[in-house]
KEKE-3310 file (N, C-alpha, C; in steps of 0.2 Angstrom, whole numbers, plus 5000, padded with zeros to 4 digits):
npx = (4598:4609:4613:4605:4602:4615:4613:4603:4608:4617:4611:4605:4617:4619:4607:4611:4622:4619:4606:4613:4624:4616:4610:4621:4624:4614:4613:4626:4626:4614:4621:4632:4623:4624:4628:4621:4631:4646:4662:4672:4666:4662:4672:4677:4668:4672:4681:4675:4665:4668:4677:4664:4659:4667:4666:4651:4655:4660:4654:4645:4651:4649:4655:4658:4652:4660:4664:4651:4648:4659:4654:4645:4651:4656:4645:4638:4649:4650:4637:4638:4649:4644:4636:4642:4647:4644:4640:4632:4615:4610:4606:4593:4593:4600:4595:4587:4598:4605:4597:4594:4607:4605:4595:4594:4609:4616:4607:4605:4611:4605:4598:4605:4606:4599:4598:4605:4605:4618:4619:4606:4607:4618:4611:4599:4606:4611:4601:4595:4607:4608:4594:4595:4607:4601:4592:4595:4601:4589:4577:4569:4574:4570:4557:4549:4556:4551:4560:4568:4558:4558:4572:4568:4559:4564:4575:4566:4560:4569:4574:4564:4560:4574:4572:4562:4564:4574:4567:4556:4564:4571:4558:4551:4559:4560:4546:4546:4554:4548:4538:4543:4548:4536:4531:4543:4540:4527:4529:4538:4532:4520:4530:4534:4522:4519:4531:4526:4517:4521:4530:4522:4514:4525:4527:4517:4516:4527:4532:4522:4512:4523:4523:4508:4510:4518:4507:4498:4505:4512:4505:4505:4518:4535:4547:4560:4557:4550:4559:4568:4561:4557:4572:4573:4564:4570:4582:4575:4570:4579:4587:4577:4577:4588:4586:4585:4577:4569:4568:4552:4551:4540:4525:4526:4540:4556:4571:4583:4600:4614:4617:4630:4643:4643:4642:4648:4643:4636:4626:4628:4621:4608:4608:4608:4599:4588:4590:4589:4576:4573:4576:4588:4600:4614:4632:4643:4660:4672:4680:4670:4665:4666:4670:4663:4662:4645:4642:4650:4646:4633:4634:4642:4634:4624:4630:4633:4621:4615:4623:4619:4606:4608:4614:4606:4594:4599:4610:4605:4608:4603:4612:4625:4641:4649:4663:4672:4685:4698:4711:4722:4715:4708:4691:4685:4673:4671:4661:4653:4647:4642:4635:4628:4636:4644:4649:4662:4666:4658:4648:4639:4648:4638:4626:4628:4620:4626:4635:4631:4624:4633:4646:4648:4642:4651:4664:4660:4663:4673:4678:4678:4674:4678:4676:4673:4671:4665:4658:4649:4657:4653:4653:4660:4662:4673:4674:4676:4681:4687:4693)
npy = (4802:4810:4807:4810:4825:4827:4824:4832:4845:4842:4841:4856:4861:4858:4863:4877:4878:4876:4883:4896:4897:4895:4906:4915:4911:4917:4929:4934:4931:4940:4951:4951:4956:4969:4988:4987:4987:4996:4989:4988:4988:4978:4967:4971:4966:4952:4946:4948:4940:4926:4924:4923:4910:4900:4899:4895:4884:4878:4880:4870:4862:4859:4869:4880:4895:4905:4906:4907:4921:4926:4923:4932:4944:4944:4946:4956:4964:4963:4968:4980:4987:4985:4994:5007:5019:5030:5042:5044:5041:5024:5011:5006:4993:4988:4984:4974:4964:4964:4957:4943:4940:4944:4940:4927:4922:4928:4926:4914:4909:4910:4900:4892:4900:4901:4896:4902:4913:4922:4918:4923:4937:4939:4936:4946:4958:4955:4953:4965:4972:4968:4971:4984:4988:4983:4993:5003:5002:5000:5012:5020:5025:5028:5021:5005:4995:4986:4974:4977:4971:4958:4954:4953:4943:4934:4932:4931:4918:4911:4909:4905:4892:4886:4885:4879:4869:4865:4863:4852:4842:4836:4833:4825:4814:4810:4808:4797:4789:4785:4779:4768:4765:4760:4750:4739:4738:4732:4721:4714:4712:4703:4692:4689:4683:4675:4667:4662:4655:4644:4640:4637:4626:4618:4613:4608:4596:4589:4593:4593:4583:4571:4575:4573:4559:4555:4558:4551:4539:4533:4524:4509:4514:4509:4508:4512:4520:4528:4538:4543:4550:4561:4566:4569:4579:4588:4591:4600:4611:4616:4620:4630:4640:4645:4650:4645:4637:4622:4613:4604:4585:4578:4573:4575:4575:4583:4589:4589:4596:4588:4587:4583:4590:4605:4616:4630:4641:4638:4638:4651:4659:4658:4665:4676:4680:4678:4691:4702:4700:4705:4721:4723:4722:4714:4711:4700:4694:4687:4670:4657:4642:4634:4620:4616:4608:4602:4611:4622:4629:4633:4639:4651:4656:4659:4669:4679:4680:4688:4699:4706:4708:4718:4727:4733:4734:4747:4753:4763:4763:4755:4745:4731:4723:4708:4699:4684:4675:4661:4652:4638:4633:4645:4652:4665:4681:4697:4709:4724:4739:4756:4765:4775:4772:4770:4776:4766:4766:4773:4764:4753:4737:4727:4729:4730:4721:4710:4704:4691:4684:4683:4685:4675:4665:4662:4658:4647:4638:4640:4649:4667:4686:4704:4720:4734:4753:4770:4785:4791:4784:4770:4754:4740:4722:4708:4691:4677:4658:4641:4629)
npz = (5304:5303:5291:5280:5282:5277:5265:5261:5263:5253:5243:5240:5239:5226:5219:5220:5215:5199:5197:5197:5189:5176:5178:5177:5165:5156:5157:5153:5139:5135:5138:5128:5116:5105:5107:5120:5131:5134:5124:5131:5145:5146:5146:5155:5165:5164:5172:5186:5185:5180:5192:5200:5196:5197:5211:5211:5207:5217:5227:5225:5227:5238:5247:5259:5269:5266:5252:5249:5253:5245:5231:5230:5233:5220:5210:5213:5211:5197:5194:5197:5190:5176:5177:5174:5164:5177:5175:5164:5156:5157:5145:5137:5135:5147:5161:5159:5153:5165:5175:5174:5181:5192:5199:5196:5194:5205:5216:5217:5230:5239:5242:5252:5263:5271:5284:5297:5306:5304:5290:5285:5286:5276:5267:5265:5264:5252:5244:5243:5240:5225:5220:5222:5212:5200:5200:5197:5185:5177:5166:5174:5185:5199:5204:5208:5193:5181:5180:5194:5200:5196:5201:5215:5216:5211:5222:5233:5231:5229:5243:5250:5245:5249:5262:5264:5260:5269:5280:5279:5274:5286:5295:5286:5288:5301:5301:5292:5300:5312:5307:5303:5316:5321:5313:5318:5331:5329:5322:5330:5342:5334:5332:5344:5351:5343:5344:5356:5357:5349:5357:5368:5361:5360:5374:5377:5369:5374:5388:5397:5393:5398:5411:5413:5411:5422:5432:5433:5435:5426:5420:5409:5403:5401:5413:5407:5396:5400:5408:5396:5389:5401:5400:5388:5389:5396:5390:5380:5386:5390:5378:5375:5387:5383:5370:5359:5345:5344:5331:5323:5320:5322:5329:5346:5345:5343:5336:5345:5350:5353:5371:5377:5370:5363:5348:5350:5340:5330:5341:5347:5337:5340:5349:5346:5335:5346:5354:5342:5339:5348:5347:5348:5338:5335:5332:5325:5328:5325:5331:5323:5327:5340:5351:5367:5384:5390:5403:5403:5390:5395:5404:5400:5389:5392:5403:5392:5385:5395:5398:5387:5386:5398:5389:5382:5389:5398:5391:5380:5366:5350:5346:5348:5349:5349:5351:5347:5354:5353:5360:5365:5379:5383:5381:5374:5377:5370:5374:5368:5368:5362:5371:5385:5396:5411:5429:5437:5447:5457:5458:5466:5473:5474:5468:5456:5441:5436:5444:5452:5441:5431:5433:5445:5439:5428:5436:5442:5435:5432:5425:5421:5421:5416:5418:5408:5408:5406:5408:5396:5386:5384:5386:5389:5392:5396:5395:5403:5399:5402:5389)
capx = (4595:4612:4614:4597:4604:4620:4612:4598:4612:4622:4606:4604:4622:4622:4604:4611:4628:4615:4603:4617:4629:4612:4606:4626:4626:4610:4615:4631:4623:4611:4625:4635:4621:4627:4622:4617:4634:4655:4662:4676:4664:4660:4678:4678:4663:4673:4684:4672:4659:4673:4674:4657:4655:4670:4661:4647:4655:4664:4646:4640:4655:4648:4658:4655:4649:4666:4661:4644:4652:4663:4650:4639:4653:4659:4640:4637:4654:4647:4631:4641:4653:4637:4632:4647:4651:4637:4637:4629:4610:4611:4605:4586:4590:4604:4592:4583:4601:4606:4593:4595:4613:4605:4589:4597:4617:4620:4602:4605:4615:4599:4594:4608:4605:4592:4600:4607:4606:4621:4618:4600:4609:4619:4605:4597:4612:4614:4594:4592:4611:4605:4589:4595:4609:4596:4585:4600:4602:4584:4577:4565:4576:4565:4550:4549:4554:4549:4568:4570:4554:4560:4576:4566:4555:4569:4577:4561:4555:4574:4577:4558:4564:4578:4569:4556:4570:4579:4564:4553:4566:4570:4554:4548:4563:4557:4538:4548:4559:4542:4534:4549:4550:4530:4532:4548:4537:4522:4532:4542:4525:4519:4535:4533:4516:4522:4535:4523:4510:4525:4532:4514:4513:4531:4526:4510:4517:4532:4533:4515:4513:4527:4519:4501:4508:4519:4501:4495:4511:4518:4503:4508:4523:4541:4551:4565:4554:4548:4565:4571:4557:4560:4579:4574:4559:4575:4586:4571:4570:4588:4587:4572:4580:4596:4583:4583:4569:4569:4562:4550:4549:4533:4521:4531:4548:4560:4575:4588:4606:4617:4618:4635:4645:4638:4646:4646:4644:4625:4620:4626:4617:4602:4606:4607:4591:4582:4590:4586:4570:4569:4576:4595:4605:4621:4637:4648:4665:4680:4679:4666:4663:4670:4667:4664:4658:4636:4640:4654:4642:4628:4637:4647:4631:4618:4632:4634:4615:4616:4627:4617:4601:4610:4616:4598:4590:4601:4617:4604:4611:4601:4618:4629:4648:4653:4670:4674:4692:4700:4715:4722:4715:4700:4686:4684:4669:4670:4654:4654:4641:4646:4631:4632:4641:4644:4656:4662:4670:4653:4643:4640:4648:4632:4621:4629:4616:4629:4639:4630:4620:4639:4653:4647:4640:4658:4666:4656:4665:4683:4680:4678:4673:4677:4670:4677:4665:4664:4653:4648:4660:4653:4654:4663:4663:4676:4668:4681:4679:4691:4690)
capy = (4807:4814:4803:4814:4829:4828:4824:4838:4850:4842:4845:4860:4868:4856:4864:4882:4879:4874:4889:4900:4895:4895:4913:4920:4912:4919:4937:4935:4932:4947:4957:4952:4958:4976:4992:4987:4990:4997:4984:4989:4989:4972:4964:4972:4960:4946:4943:4945:4934:4920:4922:4920:4904:4899:4902:4894:4876:4877:4879:4864:4852:4859:4873:4883:4902:4912:4904:4910:4928:4929:4921:4936:4950:4944:4945:4963:4968:4963:4973:4986:4987:4985:5001:5012:5025:5031:5050:5042:5037:5018:5009:5004:4986:4986:4983:4967:4959:4961:4954:4936:4940:4948:4936:4919:4919:4930:4924:4908:4908:4912:4891:4890:4907:4899:4891:4901:4922:4927:4917:4925:4941:4941:4935:4952:4961:4954:4953:4973:4975:4968:4976:4994:4989:4983:4999:5010:5002:5003:5020:5023:5022:5031:5016:4998:4993:4975:4970:4977:4966:4952:4951:4953:4939:4926:4930:4927:4912:4904:4909:4902:4887:4884:4885:4875:4860:4862:4863:4848:4834:4832:4833:4818:4809:4809:4802:4788:4786:4786:4774:4761:4761:4756:4743:4735:4736:4729:4715:4712:4710:4698:4690:4688:4683:4667:4662:4660:4652:4640:4637:4631:4619:4613:4613:4603:4590:4585:4592:4590:4576:4569:4575:4568:4551:4554:4559:4543:4533:4530:4519:4508:4515:4506:4515:4515:4525:4537:4541:4544:4555:4563:4568:4573:4585:4592:4594:4604:4615:4617:4626:4634:4645:4648:4656:4641:4634:4615:4610:4598:4581:4573:4576:4576:4571:4588:4590:4593:4596:4583:4590:4580:4593:4608:4617:4637:4646:4638:4640:4659:4662:4657:4670:4682:4681:4681:4698:4705:4700:4712:4725:4723:4722:4709:4709:4694:4693:4680:4663:4652:4638:4632:4616:4619:4605:4608:4615:4627:4633:4634:4647:4656:4658:4663:4675:4682:4684:4694:4705:4708:4710:4723:4733:4731:4739:4753:4758:4769:4762:4748:4740:4728:4720:4703:4696:4678:4673:4656:4647:4632:4634:4649:4654:4673:4685:4702:4712:4731:4746:4762:4768:4781:4771:4772:4775:4761:4769:4777:4759:4749:4731:4721:4733:4727:4717:4703:4702:4683:4679:4684:4682:4670:4661:4662:4657:4642:4634:4642:4656:4675:4693:4708:4726:4740:4756:4777:4788:4795:4780:4766:4748:4733:4715:4702:4684:4670:4649:4637:4624)
capz = (5301:5300:5285:5278:5283:5273:5257:5259:5262:5245:5236:5240:5235:5218:5216:5218:5208:5194:5195:5198:5182:5174:5178:5175:5157:5151:5160:5148:5134:5134:5137:5122:5111:5102:5111:5128:5136:5126:5124:5137:5152:5144:5145:5162:5168:5164:5179:5193:5181:5181:5200:5204:5192:5203:5218:5212:5206:5224:5232:5222:5230:5247:5251:5265:5269:5263:5247:5248:5253:5237:5228:5233:5230:5214:5206:5214:5206:5190:5192:5198:5184:5169:5175:5173:5167:5181:5175:5157:5161:5155:5137:5139:5139:5153:5166:5157:5154:5170:5177:5175:5185:5198:5201:5197:5195:5212:5219:5218:5236:5244:5243:5257:5266:5277:5291:5304:5307:5301:5281:5283:5285:5271:5261:5266:5261:5246:5241:5244:5236:5219:5218:5219:5206:5195:5198:5195:5178:5172:5164:5178:5194:5206:5205:5205:5188:5180:5180:5198:5202:5193:5206:5222:5217:5212:5230:5237:5229:5232:5250:5251:5241:5252:5269:5263:5259:5276:5286:5274:5274:5292:5296:5284:5289:5306:5300:5291:5305:5318:5303:5305:5322:5324:5310:5319:5337:5326:5318:5336:5344:5332:5333:5351:5350:5336:5347:5363:5352:5347:5364:5370:5359:5362:5379:5376:5365:5377:5395:5399:5390:5402:5418:5414:5412:5429:5435:5432:5438:5422:5417:5402:5400:5403:5416:5406:5391:5404:5410:5393:5388:5405:5400:5381:5388:5399:5385:5375:5390:5392:5372:5374:5390:5376:5365:5352:5344:5341:5326:5325:5317:5320:5334:5352:5343:5341:5333:5349:5349:5358:5377:5378:5370:5358:5343:5350:5333:5333:5349:5347:5332:5342:5354:5339:5333:5351:5354:5337:5339:5356:5344:5349:5332:5336:5325:5328:5325:5327:5328:5320:5326:5344:5355:5373:5386:5393:5408:5404:5386:5398:5409:5394:5385:5398:5405:5388:5385:5402:5396:5380:5390:5401:5384:5377:5394:5399:5388:5377:5359:5348:5343:5353:5346:5352:5346:5350:5351:5356:5361:5368:5385:5384:5374:5376:5372:5371:5372:5367:5364:5363:5375:5390:5398:5420:5432:5440:5455:5457:5457:5473:5468:5478:5465:5451:5440:5433:5449:5451:5434:5424:5438:5449:5435:5426:5440:5444:5430:5430:5422:5425:5417:5418:5417:5409:5406:5408:5406:5389:5382:5383:5390:5388:5396:5393:5398:5399:5400:5399:5387)
cpx = (4603:4616:4608:4600:4609:4618:4606:4603:4615:4615:4603:4610:4620:4614:4606:4617:4623:4612:4609:4622:4623:4610:4614:4628:4621:4614:4623:4629:4619:4616:4629:4632:4625:4625:4619:4622:4642:4657:4670:4672:4664:4666:4680:4674:4665:4674:4677:4669:4663:4674:4668:4655:4661:4668:4657:4649:4658:4658:4643:4643:4654:4652:4654:4653:4654:4665:4655:4647:4654:4659:4648:4642:4657:4650:4638:4643:4651:4643:4637:4644:4649:4637:4637:4647:4644:4636:4632:4621:4612:4605:4596:4587:4596:4601:4590:4591:4605:4605:4594:4602:4611:4600:4591:4605:4618:4613:4603:4609:4612:4595:4598:4609:4602:4593:4602:4606:4611:4620:4612:4601:4613:4615:4601:4601:4612:4608:4594:4599:4610:4600:4590:4601:4606:4595:4590:4601:4595:4581:4573:4566:4572:4558:4553:4549:4552:4555:4570:4565:4555:4566:4573:4561:4559:4575:4573:4562:4564:4576:4571:4560:4568:4577:4564:4559:4572:4574:4561:4557:4569:4563:4548:4554:4561:4550:4541:4553:4551:4537:4536:4548:4541:4530:4536:4545:4532:4523:4535:4536:4522:4523:4537:4527:4517:4523:4532:4521:4516:4528:4527:4512:4519:4531:4523:4513:4523:4531:4527:4514:4516:4524:4511:4504:4511:4512:4498:4499:4513:4511:4503:4512:4530:4544:4557:4562:4554:4553:4569:4566:4556:4568:4578:4568:4565:4580:4583:4572:4576:4587:4583:4575:4587:4594:4582:4577:4570:4564:4559:4549:4544:4527:4523:4537:4550:4566:4581:4595:4609:4617:4626:4641:4643:4641:4646:4643:4636:4623:4619:4621:4609:4601:4605:4600:4586:4583:4588:4578:4566:4571:4583:4595:4613:4624:4641:4653:4670:4677:4672:4661:4669:4666:4668:4661:4650:4637:4642:4650:4637:4630:4639:4640:4625:4622:4633:4627:4614:4617:4626:4610:4603:4610:4608:4595:4593:4608:4612:4605:4604:4605:4622:4635:4650:4657:4673:4680:4692:4707:4716:4718:4709:4697:4684:4677:4672:4663:4655:4648:4647:4640:4631:4636:4640:4649:4657:4665:4663:4645:4642:4641:4639:4627:4622:4626:4619:4634:4636:4627:4628:4644:4652:4647:4646:4663:4665:4661:4672:4682:4680:4677:4675:4677:4674:4671:4669:4660:4653:4653:4660:4652:4657:4667:4667:4673:4675:4682:4684:4689:4689)
cpy = (4813:4814:4810:4820:4832:4828:4829:4844:4850:4844:4849:4864:4865:4860:4872:4884:4880:4881:4894:4903:4896:4903:4919:4919:4915:4927:4939:4935:4937:4950:4959:4954:4967:4982:4992:4989:4992:4990:4983:4987:4980:4966:4967:4969:4954:4943:4944:4940:4927:4919:4921:4913:4900:4895:4897:4887:4875:4876:4873:4860:4854:4863:4879:4892:4906:4909:4908:4918:4931:4929:4930:4943:4949:4946:4952:4966:4968:4968:4979:4990:4988:4995:5006:5013:5029:5039:5048:5038:5030:5014:5006:4996:4984:4983:4976:4962:4958:4958:4948:4936:4940:4941:4930:4917:4922:4927:4918:4904:4906:4904:4890:4894:4907:4896:4892:4911:4926:4925:4923:4934:4944:4939:4943:4957:4962:4956:4962:4976:4976:4970:4983:4993:4991:4990:5003:5008:5003:5013:5023:5021:5025:5028:5010:4997:4985:4971:4970:4972:4959:4949:4951:4947:4932:4927:4926:4920:4906:4904:4905:4894:4884:4881:4879:4868:4859:4860:4854:4841:4830:4829:4826:4813:4808:4806:4796:4785:4783:4778:4767:4757:4757:4750:4739:4733:4730:4722:4711:4707:4703:4692:4683:4685:4674:4663:4660:4656:4644:4636:4632:4625:4614:4609:4607:4596:4587:4585:4592:4585:4571:4569:4573:4562:4550:4555:4553:4538:4531:4524:4517:4510:4511:4512:4518:4520:4532:4543:4545:4549:4560:4567:4571:4581:4591:4597:4599:4610:4620:4624:4631:4640:4647:4652:4653:4638:4630:4615:4605:4595:4578:4576:4572:4573:4579:4586:4593:4592:4593:4589:4586:4588:4597:4611:4626:4640:4645:4639:4648:4661:4664:4664:4676:4685:4682:4690:4702:4705:4703:4718:4728:4720:4718:4709:4706:4695:4690:4674:4661:4647:4635:4626:4618:4614:4608:4613:4621:4631:4635:4642:4651:4657:4660:4670:4681:4684:4689:4700:4710:4710:4717:4730:4734:4735:4745:4755:4765:4768:4754:4743:4737:4725:4715:4698:4690:4677:4667:4654:4639:4628:4637:4650:4661:4675:4691:4707:4720:4735:4752:4768:4774:4778:4772:4773:4770:4761:4771:4771:4755:4741:4727:4725:4732:4721:4711:4701:4692:4681:4681:4682:4675:4665:4656:4654:4649:4637:4634:4646:4663:4679:4698:4715:4731:4746:4765:4778:4792:4790:4773:4762:4742:4728:4710:4696:4680:4663:4646:4633:4617)
cpz = (5300:5294:5280:5277:5278:5267:5257:5258:5253:5241:5235:5238:5227:5215:5215:5213:5201:5192:5195:5192:5176:5171:5174:5166:5153:5152:5152:5139:5130:5133:5131:5116:5110:5107:5119:5133:5132:5129:5130:5143:5151:5147:5153:5169:5169:5168:5184:5190:5183:5188:5202:5202:5195:5208:5217:5212:5215:5231:5231:5224:5238:5252:5255:5266:5266:5257:5244:5248:5245:5234:5225:5228:5223:5208:5208:5209:5198:5187:5192:5192:5177:5169:5174:5165:5171:5179:5166:5160:5155:5149:5141:5139:5144:5157:5165:5157:5157:5174:5181:5180:5192:5203:5200:5199:5202:5218:5221:5225:5241:5245:5251:5264:5270:5284:5297:5302:5303:5292:5280:5284:5278:5264:5261:5261:5252:5240:5237:5240:5227:5217:5219:5214:5200:5192:5194:5187:5173:5171:5169:5186:5201:5206:5202:5197:5187:5182:5189:5202:5202:5200:5213:5221:5215:5219:5233:5236:5229:5240:5253:5249:5248:5258:5267:5263:5266:5280:5283:5276:5283:5297:5294:5286:5295:5306:5297:5296:5311:5314:5304:5311:5323:5320:5313:5326:5336:5324:5326:5341:5342:5331:5338:5353:5346:5340:5354:5361:5354:5353:5367:5367:5359:5370:5383:5374:5370:5385:5397:5398:5397:5407:5418:5414:5419:5435:5438:5434:5432:5418:5410:5397:5403:5408:5413:5398:5394:5404:5403:5388:5392:5402:5390:5381:5392:5396:5382:5378:5390:5384:5373:5380:5386:5373:5359:5351:5341:5335:5326:5320:5316:5327:5342:5349:5340:5339:5338:5347:5356:5365:5378:5378:5363:5353:5345:5346:5332:5335:5348:5341:5335:5348:5352:5338:5339:5352:5349:5336:5344:5353:5344:5343:5338:5332:5327:5325:5328:5327:5327:5324:5335:5351:5362:5377:5386:5397:5408:5398:5389:5402:5404:5391:5386:5402:5398:5385:5391:5401:5389:5381:5394:5397:5381:5382:5396:5395:5383:5368:5355:5343:5347:5348:5348:5346:5352:5349:5354:5355:5364:5374:5385:5378:5378:5373:5376:5368:5373:5364:5366:5365:5378:5393:5409:5423:5436:5448:5458:5459:5465:5471:5469:5472:5460:5448:5438:5439:5451:5443:5429:5431:5440:5447:5430:5430:5441:5439:5428:5427:5425:5420:5421:5413:5414:5404:5409:5406:5400:5384:5381:5386:5385:5392:5391:5397:5394:5403:5397:5396:5387)
residu = (MET:GLU:LEU:ILE:ALA:LYS:GLU:ARG:ASP:ARG:LEU:LEU:HIS:ARG:THR:ALA:ARG:PHE:LEU:GLY:LEU:GLY:GLY:THR:PHE:VAL:ALA:LEU:VAL:SER:LEU:SER:PHE:PRO:GLY:VAL:ILE:PRO:PHE:SER:THR:TYR:LEU:GLU:MET:LEU:PRO:PRO:LEU:ALA:PHE:LEU:VAL:PHE:SER:LEU:VAL:MET:ILE:GLY:ARG:GLY:GLY:GLY:LEU:GLY:TRP:MET:ALA:LEU:ALA:LEU:LEU:ALA:GLY:LEU:THR:ALA:LEU:PHE:ILE:ALA:ARG:VAL:PRO:TRP:SER:GLN:PRO:PRO:SER:THR:GLY:LEU:ALA:ALA:ALA:VAL:SER:PRO:LEU:ALA:ALA:ALA:GLY:THR:ALA:SER:ILE:ALA:LEU:VAL:LEU:THR:SER:SER:LEU:LEU:ARG:ILE:MET:LEU:LEU:LEU:VAL:GLY:ALA:LEU:ALA:SER:THR:LEU:LEU:VAL:GLN:GLN:ALA:SER:ALA:THR:PRO:GLY:THR:LEU:SER:PRO:SER:GLY:LEU:LEU:VAL:VAL:LEU:GLY:TRP:VAL:LEU:THR:ALA:VAL:LEU:GLY:TYR:TRP:LEU:SER:ALA:SER:VAL:PRO:ARG:ALA:ALA:ARG:ARG:ILE:TYR:SER:ILE:GLY:LYS:ALA:HIS:ARG:ALA:GLU:ARG:GLN:ALA:SER:GLU:THR:GLU:ALA:GLN:ARG:ARG:GLN:GLY:ALA:ARG:LEU:LEU:HIS:ASP:THR:VAL:LEU:ALA:THR:LEU:THR:LEU:LEU:ALA:HIS:SER:GLY:VAL:GLY:VAL:ALA:PRO:GLU:ALA:LEU:ARG:GLN:GLN:ALA:SER:GLU:ASP:ALA:ARG:LEU:LEU:ARG:GLN:LEU:ARG:LEU:GLY:ALA:THR:PRO:THR:PRO:GLN:SER:SER:GLY:ASP:TYR:ASN:LEU:GLU:PRO:VAL:GLU:GLU:THR:ALA:LEU:GLY:THR:THR:LEU:GLU:SER:VAL:LYS:GLN:ARG:PHE:GLY:ARG:MET:GLY:LEU:GLU:VAL:SER:TRP:HIS:GLY:THR:GLY:GLN:VAL:LEU:LEU:PRO:SER:ASP:VAL:LEU:ASP:ALA:PHE:LEU:LEU:SER:LEU:ALA:GLU:CYS:LEU:GLU:ASN:VAL:ARG:ARG:HIS:SER:GLY:VAL:THR:GLN:ALA:HIS:VAL:THR:ILE:THR:ASP:ASP:ALA:THR:THR:VAL:ARG:ALA:MET:VAL:THR:ASP:SER:GLY:VAL:GLY:PHE:ASP:LEU:GLU:GLY:ILE:ASP:GLU:ASP:LYS:LEU:GLY:PHE:LYS:GLU:SER:VAL:ILE:GLY:ARG:LEU:ARG:GLU:VAL:GLY:GLY:ASN:ALA:ARG:LEU:PHE:SER:ALA:PRO:GLY:SER:GLY:THR:THR:VAL:VAL:LEU:GLU:VAL:PRO:ARG)
# end
């Protein structure tokens, strides 16, 4: 949303610059015709017009309220000078010549003057002053001339356009976000259902088949084959618990990773995909491949998954960072989020969800966990296990 708001403001500022420079150029050409204004007056108008052009360029680059006020002041000064000398009646073409300057050159800043009360006040002052000055340059200053009406129309149109863009772009962005969120929810539901069906097929092809054999006392199957099948099923269940999806090779046969020693990097990918399906984007940093014994790897990955689950449920954000480092004796994972955080002193240690599922599990394999958090500053958990 913040990026969209910046792009909207950049569009408004650039449009104001383009419209303002166009109106100023048309007015300058119109004033160049003989008999519209004296040549000395034309020369006196050039400095404020040059400053108006410079201010519009700065507004197009993202200039703030100060440049808008200076642009308005420069445009009004040029309109005032065009009417000089006030003691003599204006030429017949003066109002038509300066109307582009008031209706576009100066009124262009109305595109960026609708977002706050102070800017709206500046807009009203500019519209009123521009209309009065153009009206004084017309042959009938007592009634609203066509040139004065053009100025009013220019200010109104630019103000309405600026307000419409300011209000419509965030509304459209919110709708796009809602549609995207609904699409992600639908996709996640579909992936969850597909995963459930695949898990059911895996269990049917392996574990349930083994249990059926056991229910019939293993009739027709050698005890050694039955033990091997049960061992394969146990390995399958372990991978499913860690979030992996074994690849089927044939009916009842799946490609399983070795239990004795597993590459940490490949199993981390399964954890990342698991939480990605649940809406938590996990960014991984650091070591790519680390070998750990089976029991240590189990404790490490399940503790890491519990930390990511806490981020997903309690942090209020949809992104977490995991940094994996290792040395000769220790493998570390640092889980960081920029969520709401909490006060460690204000929470009873017995109520911390990761006391047993993280700290206790790691200590069983000789590891440890440390927690750092503060309200509004996110949370960091450091997990350590021996190699």
